PASEBA-1860 file (N, C-alpha, C; in nm, 3 decimals):
! residues 133
1> XXXXXXXX> 0.619/-0.750/-1.333/0.765/-0.773/-1.251/0.815/-0.627/-1.300 ~ 0.833/-0.548/-1.199/0.939/-0.418/-1.229/1.057/-0.432/-1.329 ~ 1.088/-0.349/-1.416/1.207/-0.337/-1.506/1.268/-0.233/-1.429 ~ 1.422/-0.301/-1.440/1.527/-0.205/-1.394/1.618/-0.221/-1.527 ~ 1.697/-0.100/-1.550/1.758/-0.097/-1.645/1.925/-0.140/-1.617 ~ 2.013/-0.168/-1.709/2.181/-0.211/-1.664/2.219/-0.125/-1.566 ~ 2.170/0.013/-1.589/2.255/0.127/-1.515/2.223/0.093/-1.364 ~ 2.106/0.025/-1.342/2.065/-0.028/-1.193/2.156/-0.123/-1.152
9> XXXXXXXX> 2.159/-0.221/-1.238/2.217/-0.356/-1.218/2.402/-0.328/-1.203 ~ 2.452/-0.227/-1.272/2.594/-0.190/-1.248/2.624/-0.139/-1.152 ~ 2.530/-0.031/-1.078/2.534/0.057/-0.934/2.557/-0.033/-0.846 ~ 2.436/-0.138/-0.865/2.411/-0.251/-0.769/2.553/-0.350/-0.734 ~ 2.610/-0.407/-0.837/2.717/-0.465/-0.819/2.829/-0.364/-0.774 ~ 2.860/-0.270/-0.787/2.952/-0.181/-0.696/2.923/-0.160/-0.582 ~ 2.766/-0.144/-0.540/2.766/-0.156/-0.372/2.782/-0.291/-0.329 ~ 2.760/-0.391/-0.385/2.808/-0.521/-0.346/2.920/-0.541/-0.335
17> XXXXXXXX> 3.007/-0.506/-0.414/3.140/-0.495/-0.421/3.197/-0.452/-0.268 ~ 3.177/-0.307/-0.258/3.199/-0.245/-0.128/3.107/-0.278/-0.003 ~ 3.003/-0.329/-0.026/2.933/-0.387/0.083/2.888/-0.537/0.074 ~ 2.979/-0.643/0.094/2.929/-0.773/0.004/2.832/-0.850/0.134 ~ 2.777/-0.800/0.231/2.677/-0.826/0.315/2.555/-0.886/0.250 ~ 2.509/-0.809/0.165/2.395/-0.855/0.117/2.409/-0.882/-0.064 ~ 2.320/-0.962/-0.082/2.334/-1.032/-0.254/2.270/-0.914/-0.356 ~ 2.285/-0.942/-0.457/2.222/-0.820/-0.548/2.058/-0.855/-0.546
25> XXXXXXXX> 2.039/-0.973/-0.539/1.838/-0.993/-0.521/1.808/-0.917/-0.391 ~ 1.895/-0.872/-0.312/1.817/-0.798/-0.204/1.792/-0.649/-0.232 ~ 1.874/-0.592/-0.328/1.860/-0.484/-0.380/1.751/-0.445/-0.472 ~ 1.734/-0.575/-0.559/1.642/-0.585/-0.660/1.487/-0.576/-0.585 ~ 1.494/-0.675/-0.476/1.394/-0.689/-0.424/1.316/-0.548/-0.345 ~ 1.427/-0.470/-0.263/1.406/-0.337/-0.198/1.342/-0.257/-0.327 ~ 1.378/-0.235/-0.438/1.326/-0.172/-0.528/1.192/-0.192/-0.564 ~ 1.174/-0.345/-0.601/1.055/-0.374/-0.647/0.929/-0.342/-0.511
33> XXXXXXXX> 0.990/-0.377/-0.400/0.911/-0.364/-0.291/0.867/-0.198/-0.258 ~ 0.969/-0.121/-0.308/0.914/0.018/-0.275/0.826/0.080/-0.375 ~ 0.800/0.029/-0.506/0.733/0.051/-0.611/0.589/-0.007/-0.524 ~ 0.631/-0.113/-0.497/0.482/-0.172/-0.417/0.448/-0.094/-0.341 ~ 0.526/-0.040/-0.235/0.471/0.023/-0.128/0.385/0.159/-0.160 ~ 0.476/0.237/-0.266/0.438/0.333/-0.323/0.287/0.342/-0.386 ~ 0.222/0.214/-0.445/0.107/0.216/-0.472/0.007/0.190/-0.395 ~ 0.060/0.107/-0.256/-0.041/0.079/-0.145/-0.024/0.203/-0.080
41> XXXXXXXX> 0.040/0.289/-0.069/0.010/0.409/0.020/-0.045/0.503/-0.072 ~ -0.072/0.471/-0.209/-0.079/0.597/-0.269/0.013/0.705/-0.283 ~ 0.113/0.702/-0.274/0.243/0.783/-0.276/0.309/0.788/-0.417 ~ 0.337/0.886/-0.481/0.391/0.903/-0.627/0.563/0.868/-0.585 ~ 0.617/0.907/-0.486/0.753/0.925/-0.469/0.788/0.911/-0.344 ~ 0.832/0.995/-0.257/0.878/0.936/-0.110/0.775/0.843/-0.006 ~ 0.813/0.747/0.020/0.736/0.659/0.167/0.849/0.686/0.266 ~ 0.806/0.659/0.398/0.878/0.660/0.503/0.956/0.532/0.504
49> XXXXXXXX> 1.044/0.509/0.635/1.085/0.395/0.640/1.011/0.286/0.699 ~ 0.872/0.325/0.793/0.793/0.236/0.850/0.704/0.190/0.734 ~ 0.659/0.304/0.643/0.566/0.252/0.513/0.656/0.136/0.407 ~ 0.762/0.164/0.433/0.867/0.069/0.357/0.873/-0.083/0.404 ~ 0.898/-0.060/0.505/0.889/-0.195/0.617/0.788/-0.280/0.611 ~ 0.659/-0.208/0.589/0.514/-0.269/0.585/0.495/-0.331/0.466 ~ 0.541/-0.244/0.325/0.548/-0.299/0.209/0.635/-0.410/0.174 ~ 0.717/-0.394/0.229/0.855/-0.525/0.217/0.815/-0.638/0.294
57> XXXXXXXX> 0.762/-0.623/0.414/0.690/-0.755/0.462/0.571/-0.798/0.396 ~ 0.466/-0.723/0.373/0.352/-0.765/0.273/0.379/-0.841/0.167 ~ 0.477/-0.768/0.070/0.555/-0.845/-0.036/0.632/-0.967/-0.027 ~ 0.736/-0.979/0.066/0.765/-1.097/0.110/0.716/-1.224/0.126 ~ 0.592/-1.225/0.215/0.523/-1.307/0.235/0.441/-1.309/0.124 ~ 0.371/-1.239/0.048/0.289/-1.270/-0.073/0.371/-1.328/-0.178 ~ 0.515/-1.312/-0.189/0.603/-1.346/-0.314/0.679/-1.469/-0.264 ~ 0.707/-1.493/-0.114/0.789/-1.626/-0.092/0.727/-1.728/0.012
65> XXXXXXXX> 0.608/-1.648/0.071/0.546/-1.768/0.152/0.608/-1.839/0.238 ~ 0.613/-1.965/0.287/0.692/-2.049/0.360/0.850/-2.034/0.323 ~ 0.893/-1.986/0.208/1.036/-1.980/0.197/1.113/-1.836/0.222 ~ 1.026/-1.774/0.294/1.036/-1.618/0.288/1.179/-1.603/0.409 ~ 1.200/-1.649/0.509/1.328/-1.681/0.571/1.423/-1.702/0.487 ~ 1.415/-1.836/0.420/1.520/-1.891/0.369/1.574/-1.785/0.228 ~ 1.500/-1.725/0.203/1.538/-1.658/0.062/1.595/-1.517/0.146 ~ 1.540/-1.468/0.251/1.621/-1.331/0.314/1.746/-1.361/0.373
73> XXXXXXXX> 1.742/-1.492/0.413/1.875/-1.535/0.457/1.979/-1.574/0.375 ~ 1.963/-1.650/0.258/2.023/-1.628/0.144/2.066/-1.505/0.094 ~ 1.984/-1.399/0.086/2.051/-1.251/0.050/2.115/-1.182/0.153 ~ 2.162/-1.246/0.288/2.223/-1.158/0.421/2.112/-1.077/0.494 ~ 1.978/-1.084/0.470/1.904/-1.009/0.531/1.828/-1.095/0.666 ~ 1.902/-1.060/0.764/1.837/-1.108/0.897/1.709/-1.049/0.982 ~ 1.700/-0.906/0.941/1.636/-0.778/1.021/1.602/-0.685/0.969 ~ 1.535/-0.615/1.009/1.499/-0.474/0.942/1.595/-0.401/0.925
81> XXXXXXXX> 1.681/-0.403/1.035/1.807/-0.317/1.003/1.903/-0.357/0.888 ~ 1.877/-0.486/0.840/1.936/-0.512/0.713/1.887/-0.416/0.596 ~ 1.745/-0.417/0.603/1.704/-0.349/0.506/1.705/-0.188/0.512 ~ 1.779/-0.138/0.616/1.811/0.001/0.627/1.926/-0.002/0.602 ~ 2.007/-0.083/0.584/2.144/-0.062/0.546/2.163/-0.068/0.390 ~ 2.076/-0.169/0.339/2.026/-0.170/0.198/2.003/-0.032/0.134 ~ 1.921/-0.005/0.193/1.828/0.135/0.159/1.943/0.256/0.164 ~ 2.027/0.262/0.252/2.097/0.369/0.242/2.209/0.350/0.185
89> XXXXXXXX> 2.257/0.228/0.133/2.359/0.176/0.076/2.296/0.243/-0.115 ~ 2.203/0.226/-0.107/2.145/0.262/-0.239/2.116/0.435/-0.246 ~ 2.092/0.462/-0.148/2.076/0.638/-0.126/2.252/0.658/-0.164 ~ 2.379/0.620/-0.105/2.479/0.664/-0.101/2.531/0.642/-0.274 ~ 2.465/0.559/-0.321/2.482/0.548/-0.477/2.413/0.588/-0.558 ~ 2.332/0.662/-0.526/2.222/0.726/-0.597/2.135/0.676/-0.672 ~ 2.082/0.564/-0.591/1.990/0.440/-0.689/1.861/0.519/-0.620 ~ 1.876/0.568/-0.485/1.731/0.608/-0.388/1.775/0.780/-0.379
97> XXXXXXXX> 1.684/0.864/-0.348/1.700/0.972/-0.276/1.644/0.954/-0.124 ~ 1.667/1.026/-0.037/1.611/1.062/0.091/1.585/1.195/0.135 ~ 1.506/1.207/0.194/1.455/1.365/0.269/1.551/1.377/0.393 ~ 1.523/1.486/0.457/1.621/1.524/0.568/1.550/1.423/0.685 ~ 1.454/1.419/0.707/1.384/1.363/0.793/1.403/1.195/0.788 ~ 1.470/1.124/0.681/1.495/0.991/0.671/1.601/0.981/0.768 ~ 1.577/0.889/0.827/1.722/0.807/0.927/1.685/0.668/0.931 ~ 1.829/0.612/0.961/1.825/0.456/0.984/1.751/0.411/1.079
105> XXXXXXXX> 1.746/0.481/1.165/1.659/0.458/1.298/1.541/0.406/1.284 ~ 1.476/0.442/1.172/1.302/0.411/1.111/1.308/0.231/1.082 ~ 1.453/0.209/1.067/1.462/0.073/1.055/1.506/-0.033/1.132 ~ 1.548/0.025/1.286/1.543/-0.065/1.357/1.398/-0.127/1.442 ~ 1.471/-0.232/1.468/1.340/-0.297/1.546/1.204/-0.311/1.466 ~ 1.190/-0.283/1.331/1.054/-0.269/1.270/0.970/-0.404/1.318 ~ 1.032/-0.515/1.300/0.938/-0.663/1.328/1.052/-0.751/1.342 ~ 0.978/-0.857/1.389/1.088/-0.997/1.421/1.048/-1.080/1.317
113> XXXXXXXX> 1.136/-1.112/1.247/1.146/-1.214/1.102/1.068/-1.330/1.139 ~ 1.111/-1.389/1.240/1.084/-1.524/1.300/0.920/-1.529/1.312 ~ 0.885/-1.428/1.388/0.729/-1.399/1.421/0.641/-1.369/1.286 ~ 0.721/-1.319/1.191/0.623/-1.226/1.068/0.652/-1.328/0.986 ~ 0.767/-1.400/0.912/0.786/-1.467/0.834/0.748/-1.622/0.883 ~ 0.760/-1.660/0.961/0.760/-1.772/1.011/0.620/-1.818/1.073 ~ 0.607/-1.778/1.197/0.472/-1.814/1.262/0.372/-1.716/1.183 ~ 0.380/-1.588/1.167/0.283/-1.523/1.107/0.239/-1.587/0.975
121> XXXXXXXX> 0.295/-1.640/0.902/0.228/-1.708/0.782/0.204/-1.826/0.811 ~ 0.220/-1.911/0.903/0.163/-2.037/0.952/0.024/-2.003/0.984 ~ 0.002/-1.880/1.065/-0.100/-1.840/1.096/-0.213/-1.823/0.999 ~ -0.138/-1.725/0.915/-0.212/-1.694/0.787/-0.276/-1.796/0.723 ~ -0.178/-1.900/0.700/-0.213/-2.014/0.620/-0.333/-2.103/0.674 ~ -0.301/-2.103/0.818/-0.451/-2.167/0.877/-0.614/-2.099/0.870 ~ -0.567/-1.984/0.883/-0.688/-1.909/0.839/-0.760/-1.958/0.704 ~ -0.651/-1.925/0.604/-0.696/-1.937/0.454/-0.761/-2.087/0.446
129> XXXXX> -0.688/-2.221/0.540/-0.741/-2.327/0.512/-0.873/-2.363/0.582 ~ -0.913/-2.264/0.703/-1.027/-2.278/0.784/-1.139/-2.209/0.685 ~ -1.117/-2.122/0.596/-1.211/-2.076/0.483/-1.243/-2.124/0.370 ~ -1.118/-2.234/0.327/-1.178/-2.355/0.250/-1.273/-2.441/0.283 ~ -1.224/-2.480/0.417/-1.336/-2.613/0.480/-1.454/-2.547/0.494
END
């Protein structure tokens, strides 16, 4: 697991005070997903919003499996736009940096949570069970 220092958590606490829609765990998860995405796309620094959403999707399914929707909803995250709000909250508090072409729009309508994290997970599980048989 990724180690984040106390300064990160102090800033996240301030972000959550200013925008209480999302729990602290969502910010930690986005940071962890960012590092995962950088490795996956072989990027040392910047990834696009689309790439980050792909990394978040992969990591969410891998880490939480059938509980993914429950965990995301617990954090206040119900759509890819929520991840955009989290990312731009982190940018505004200097936890992340953005480039000029980074926009919130890249997080709009990225994927349907129900389709990906519920139905998609069940299809994936059925394939895995089929391989075992």
